[in-house]
C-alpha positions in Angstrom: -15.5 -7.3 31.8 -17.1 -9.1 34.8 -20.7 -9.2 36.0 -22.6 -6.0 36.1 -24.7 -5.8 39.2 -27.9 -3.9 39.1 -29.0 -1.6 42.0 -25.6 0.3 42.6 -25.9 3.9 42.7 -24.4 5.2 39.4 -22.3 8.6 39.5 -20.9 10.8 36.9 -18.1 9.2 35.0 -15.1 11.3 33.6 -13.6 10.6 30.2 -10.0 10.3 31.6 -8.3 8.1 34.0 -9.7 7.8 37.5 -6.7 8.0 39.8 -5.0 10.0 42.5 -5.0 10.5 46.3 -8.5 10.0 46.6 -8.4 6.2 45.9 -4.8 5.8 47.2 -5.3 5.7 50.9 -1.6 4.8 51.6 1.3 6.8 52.5 2.9 8.1 49.2 6.4 8.4 50.8 6.2 4.6 51.9 5.0 3.5 48.5 7.9 5.4 46.7 10.5 4.4 49.1 9.5 0.7 48.9 9.2 0.8 45.0 12.9 2.2 44.7 14.1 -0.2 47.3 12.4 -3.1 45.4 14.1 -1.8 42.1 17.4 -1.5 43.7 17.4 -4.9 45.3 16.2 -6.6 42.2 19.1 -5.1 40.3 21.5 -6.3 42.9 20.0 -9.9 42.9 20.4 -9.9 39.1 23.8 -8.7 38.9 25.0 -11.6 41.3 22.8 -14.3 39.9 22.0 -13.6 36.1 25.2 -13.3 34.3 24.3 -15.0 30.9 21.3 -14.5 28.9 18.5 -16.8 29.5 16.0 -16.0 26.6 16.0 -17.3 23.0 13.2 -16.3 20.8 13.7 -19.3 18.7 13.2 -22.0 21.4 11.9 -20.6 24.5 8.3 -21.9 25.4 6.4 -25.1 24.9 3.8 -26.1 22.4 0.0 -25.3 23.6 -2.5 -28.1 23.8 -3.0 -29.3 20.2 -6.8 -28.4 20.3 -6.2 -24.9 21.3 -3.4 -24.5 18.8 -5.4 -25.8 16.0 -8.3 -23.6 16.9 -6.2 -20.2 17.3 -4.3 -21.0 13.9 -7.1 -22.0 11.8 -8.7 -20.1 9.0 -12.2 -20.1 10.9 -10.8 -18.5 13.9 -9.1 -15.7 11.7 -12.2 -15.2 9.8 -14.3 -15.0 13.0 -12.0 -12.3 14.5 -12.1 -10.0 11.4 -16.0 -10.4 11.3 -16.1 -9.4 15.0 -13.7 -6.4 14.4 -15.9 -5.1 11.4 -19.0 -5.5 13.2 -17.7 -3.5 16.2 -16.3 -1.0 13.8 -19.5 -0.7 11.9 -21.6 -0.4 15.2 -19.4 2.5 16.4 -19.4 4.1 12.8 -23.3 4.0 13.2 -23.3 5.7 16.3 -20.6 8.2 15.3 -22.5 9.2 12.2 -26.1 9.0 13.1 -25.9 9.5 16.8 -26.4 12.7 18.7 -23.4 15.0 19.8 -23.8 14.1 23.4 -21.6 12.4 26.0 -24.4 9.7 26.1 -23.4 8.7 22.6 -21.7 5.3 23.2 -19.1 6.2 20.4 -17.1 8.1 22.8 -16.6 5.2 25.3 -16.0 2.8 22.4 -13.2 5.1 21.2 -11.7 6.1 24.3 -12.3 3.1 26.7 -12.9 0.2 24.7 -10.3 0.8 22.1 -7.6 2.8 23.7 -7.8 1.1 27.2 -9.5 -2.2 26.7 -7.0 -2.9 23.7 -4.1 -2.9 26.4 -5.8 -5.4 28.9 -7.0 -7.7 26.3 -3.6 -7.7 24.6 -1.6 -8.2 27.8 -3.7 -11.4 28.4 -4.5 -12.7 24.7 -1.7 -11.4 22.6 -1.7 -8.7 19.6 -5.4 -8.5 19.5 -5.6 -5.5 17.2 -3.7 -7.4 14.5 -6.6 -9.9 14.7 -9.4 -7.7 14.5 -8.1 -4.5 12.8 -10.9 -3.3 10.4 -8.2 -1.7 8.3 -6.3 -4.9 7.7 -9.7 -6.7 7.0 -10.8 -4.0 4.5 -7.3 -4.1 2.9 -7.7 -7.9 2.7 -11.2 -7.7 1.1 -9.8 -5.2 -1.6 -6.9 -7.4 -2.2 -9.1 -10.5 -2.9 -11.3 -8.5 -5.1 -8.5 -7.3 -7.1 -6.6 -10.6 -7.2 -3.6 -9.2 -5.4 -1.5 -10.1 -2.3 -2.6 -8.0 0.8 1.0 -8.7 2.1 2.5 -6.9 -1.1 1.9 -3.1 -1.8 3.1 -1.0 -4.8 6.3 -0.2 -2.8 8.5 -1.8 -0.1 8.0 -0.2 3.3 11.3 1.6 4.1 13.2 0.2 7.0 14.5 3.6 8.1 10.8 4.7 8.9 10.2 2.0 11.2 7.6 2.7 14.0 8.0 6.6 13.5 4.4 6.9 11.9 3.0 4.8 14.8 4.6 7.2 17.3 3.1 10.1 15.4 -0.3 8.6 15.2 -0.1 7.7 19.0 0.9 11.3 19.7 -2.0 12.3 17.7 -4.3 10.2 19.7 -3.1 11.4 23.1 -3.2 15.0 21.9 -6.8 14.7 21.1 -7.7 13.0 24.4 -5.6 15.1 26.7 -5.1 18.3 25.3 -7.5 19.2 22.8 -10.3 21.3 24.3 -13.2 19.6 22.2 -12.1 16.0 22.6 -15.7 15.2 23.7 -17.4 16.8 20.7 -18.5 14.4 18.0 -17.3 16.2 15.0 -13.6 16.4 15.9 -13.4 12.9 17.1 -15.4 11.6 14.1 -12.8 13.5 11.8 -10.0 12.0 13.7 -11.3 8.6 13.2 -12.0 9.2 9.5 -8.5 10.5 8.8 -7.1 7.4 10.6 -8.9 5.1 8.5 -8.1 6.8 5.3 -4.3 6.7 6.2 -4.5 3.0 7.1 -6.1 2.1 3.9 -3.9 4.2 1.7 -0.8 2.9 3.4 -1.9 -0.7 3.2 -2.5 -0.1 -0.6 1.0 1.4 -1.0 3.1 -0.9 1.3 1.0 -3.9 2.0 0.5 -5.4 5.6 4.0 -4.2 6.4 2.5 -0.9 6.7 0.1 -2.0 9.5 3.0 -4.0 11.4 5.1 -0.9 11.5 2.8 2.2 11.2 -0.6 1.6 12.5 -0.5 3.0 16.0 -3.1 0.8 17.7 -1.4 -2.3 16.0 2.1 -1.3 17.2 0.7 -0.6 20.7 -1.2 -3.8 20.8 1.7 -5.9 19.7 4.0 -4.4 22.0 1.7 -5.0 25.1 1.1 -8.4 23.7 4.6 -9.4 24.0 3.9 -9.6 27.8 1.2 -12.3 27.1 2.0 -15.7 27.7 1.2 -16.7 23.9 3.2 -16.8 20.9 2.7 -18.2 17.3 5.9 -19.8 16.0 6.1 -21.9 12.9 2.3 -22.0 12.5 1.8 -23.2 16.0 0.7 -21.8 19.2 3.2 -22.1 22.0 3.0 -21.1 25.9 5.8 -18.8 26.7 7.1 -16.8 29.5 6.2 -13.2 29.3 9.8 -12.2 29.7 10.8 -14.5 26.9 8.0 -13.0 24.9 9.2 -9.6 25.6 12.6 -10.4 24.4 11.2 -10.9 20.8 10.5 -7.2 20.5 12.3 -6.2 17.3 14.3 -2.9 17.9 13.1 -1.1 15.0 13.6 2.7 14.2 11.1 4.7 16.1 10.6 2.0 19.0 11.8 4.8 21.5 9.5 7.2 20.1 6.6 4.7 20.5 7.3 3.9 24.1 8.1 7.5 25.0 4.7 8.6 23.7 2.9 6.0 25.6 4.8 6.3 28.9 5.0 10.1 28.7 1.2 10.7 28.0 0.1 8.6 30.8 2.5 10.4 33.2 1.1 13.7 31.8 -2.4 12.4 32.3 -1.7 12.1 36.1 0.2 15.5 36.0 -2.6 17.3 34.4 -5.0 16.2 37.3 -2.6 17.7 39.9 -4.0 20.3 41.9 -1.3 23.0 41.2 -1.6 22.3 37.3 -5.4 22.4 37.3 -5.3 25.9 39.2 -2.9 27.1 36.7 -4.6 25.9 33.5 -8.1 27.2 34.7 -6.6 30.4 35.8 -5.0 31.2 32.3 -7.5 29.6 30.0 -10.0 31.8 28.2 -11.7 32.2 25.0 -9.4 33.9 22.5 -6.1 33.8 20.7 -4.1 33.8 23.8 -5.2 30.8 25.8 -2.0 30.3 27.8 -3.8 27.2 29.6 -3.9 25.3 26.4 -0.4 26.4 25.1 0.8 25.0 28.6 -0.9 21.9 28.2 0.5 21.3 24.7 4.1 22.1 25.9 3.7 19.8 28.9 2.6 16.8 27.1 5.4 17.3 24.5 7.9 17.8 27.3 6.7 14.4 29.1 7.2 12.5 25.9 10.5 14.0 24.9 11.7 13.8 28.5 11.0 9.9 28.7 13.0 9.5 25.4 15.9 11.6 26.6 16.0 9.8 30.0 15.8 6.4 28.5 18.3 7.3 25.6 20.9 8.7 28.1 20.6 6.0 30.6 21.1 3.5 27.9 24.0 5.0 26.3 25.9 5.3 29.5 27.9 2.3 28.9 30.9 0.9 27.0 30.2 -1.3 23.9 32.0 -3.8 21.7 34.3 -2.3 19.1 32.5 -1.4 15.9 29.0 -1.2 18.0 27.4 2.2 18.3 26.0 3.4 21.5 23.4 5.1 19.5 21.8 1.6 19.0 21.4 1.1 22.5 18.1 3.1 23.2 16.4 1.0 20.8 17.8 -2.2 21.9 16.7 -1.6 25.5 13.5 0.3 24.7 11.6 -2.9 25.2 12.2 -3.0 28.9 10.0 0.1 29.1 6.8 -1.8 27.7 6.0 -3.5 31.3 6.5 -0.1 32.8 3.9 1.3 30.6 1.5 -1.6 31.3 2.1 -1.0 35.1 1.1 2.5 34.7 -1.9 1.8 32.5 -3.1 -0.6 35.0 -2.5 1.9 38.0 -4.0 5.0 36.2 -6.9 3.2 34.3 -8.2 0.2 35.7 -11.2 1.5 37.6 -11.7 3.8 34.6 -11.9 1.0 32.3 -14.0 -1.3 34.6 -16.5 1.3 35.5 -16.9 3.4 32.2 -16.4 0.4 30.1 -19.5 -1.2 31.6 -21.5 2.4 31.2 -20.3 2.2 27.6 -21.9 -1.1 27.1 -25.1 0.1 28.6 -25.3 3.2 26.3 -24.3 1.0 23.4 -27.7 -0.5 23.5 -29.2 2.7 22.6 -26.8 4.4 20.0 -29.1 6.8 18.6 -30.6 7.8 22.0 -34.1 6.9 20.9 -35.1 4.7 23.8 -34.0 1.5 22.0 -32.5 -1.5 23.6 -30.6 -3.3 20.7 -28.1 -5.2 22.8 -30.5 -5.8 25.8 -28.2 -4.1 28.0 -30.0 -0.8 28.4 -31.3 -1.5 32.0 -28.3 -2.6 33.4 -26.3 -0.7 36.3 -22.6 0.0 36.5 -20.8 -2.0 39.2 -18.7 0.3 41.1 -17.1 -2.5 43.4 -13.6 -1.3 42.7 -14.4 2.2 43.8 -16.0 0.7 47.0 -12.7 -1.0 47.8 -10.1 2.1 47.8 -7.4 0.1 49.8 -7.4 -2.8 47.5 -7.5 -0.4 44.5 -4.6 1.3 46.0 -2.7 -1.8 46.5 -3.3 -2.9 43.0 -2.0 0.3 41.8 1.1 0.5 43.7 2.0 -3.3 42.9 1.2 -2.8 39.1 3.7 0.0 39.0 6.4 -1.7 41.1 5.9 -5.0 39.3 6.2 -3.3 35.9 9.6 -1.7 37.0 10.9 -4.9 38.3 10.0 -6.8 35.0 11.6 -3.9 33.0 14.8 -4.2 35.0 15.0 -7.9 34.3 14.1 -7.6 30.5 17.0 -4.7 30.4 19.5 -6.9 32.3 19.1 -9.9 30.0 19.3 -7.9 26.9 22.4 -5.9 28.4 24.3 -9.2 29.3 23.8 -10.2 25.6 24.9 -7.0 24.1 27.6 -5.6 26.4 31.2 -6.5 26.8 31.7 -8.6 29.8 33.5 -6.0 31.8 30.5 -3.5 31.5 27.8 -6.2 32.4 27.3 -4.4 35.7 28.6 -0.8 35.3 27.0 -0.6 32.0 23.6 -0.9 33.4 24.0 1.7 36.1 22.5 4.5 33.7 19.5 2.4 33.1 19.0 1.6 36.8 19.1 5.4 37.5 16.5 5.9 34.7 14.3 3.2 36.2 14.5 4.8 39.6 13.6 8.1 38.2 10.7 6.6 36.4 9.5 4.9 39.4 9.8 7.7 41.8 8.4 10.4 39.5 5.6 8.0 38.2 4.4 7.3 41.8 4.6 10.9 43.0 2.5 11.8 39.9 -0.1 9.0 40.6 -0.4 10.3 44.2 -0.5 13.8 43.2 -3.5 13.7 40.7 
């Protein structure tokens, strides 16, 4: 998180991403034009110089230092991570159940900032963090040990056709709570959401074993997808250092994968859109207490439209190609959905970096007094938030634009490598034009929304 410097003037911290024109002091036209040009040039270079697949999940990478590998794959490390997850989970539950229904309650920051946003940054650097610290997995493991059963085995086999669809639904439920539900900063509804999540996870684990968490836990699926951009992979019980692009190539194209990336990308775009001046004016003008709250209905429809729109653009773009005899075009969207993961990470960095950096610190300060009694359990109560990023708007703007552009360029590379593996040789170039158009649409639209917020 970095060093928290005292003495800086604190300010009000919103519960959503800090972004928009106020901290992007560069020309939006220049940024969008440059991003589209970079994307197009990257595609041309790839088409000319990258004509065979380069990534093999079974052989890519090299062994990590022996000491590091032994530590990370040891039972002690696994137990330490599970204890850490349970401790933070218990502390958050303590604040949620006994704390006051105020925004000063650290439970809100732990839920919206540490979990939702921090999970992305830590997974991108360290790998699938949630799988290691998931309290639901740990509780399921403890129940299995007590009963003498195997946590990997449930009462039933998890159906392959279900895939990631439960995770997509869970992720949509989260972003709806955060971005649309009008009482998202009241303790009761958020506490109820978390209780329902834990109940579903424990029931799913009992019925289907650990396969349920791998496929259906929204936070684990999210963390694992972002973790595919980390330089670490465990293979045959040993830690390896691997190219993030090679790691990304190991994403399994399960059912529901398109739904997951569509919710993640679409909701982030909607978060920018809902902060734009025209939409804010529309919602405020048409929002009132009563049965016909047009602003709330519009927010619901807009969120759904953004998520479905991403799925449609990705699906159409990936299916506009020739395929091998016997190969279905309907399989192409899930085969190429992994290429949207770096785009999601790029937009998360662009939209939430300053939010995570500043509100994350504020949460750590508030966490020292979870019941608002004047206590200082963690010794952080007298710390001050470091607003260094907000005090350097040009640097922040450049980081945001670079993150978006780099995310799309990596996405194009990932899609290209997968396409030359899957498509007939005569369609290696023309078969990717639909995806290129989709990527350009995502780039221009995403940057426009980022500047418009």
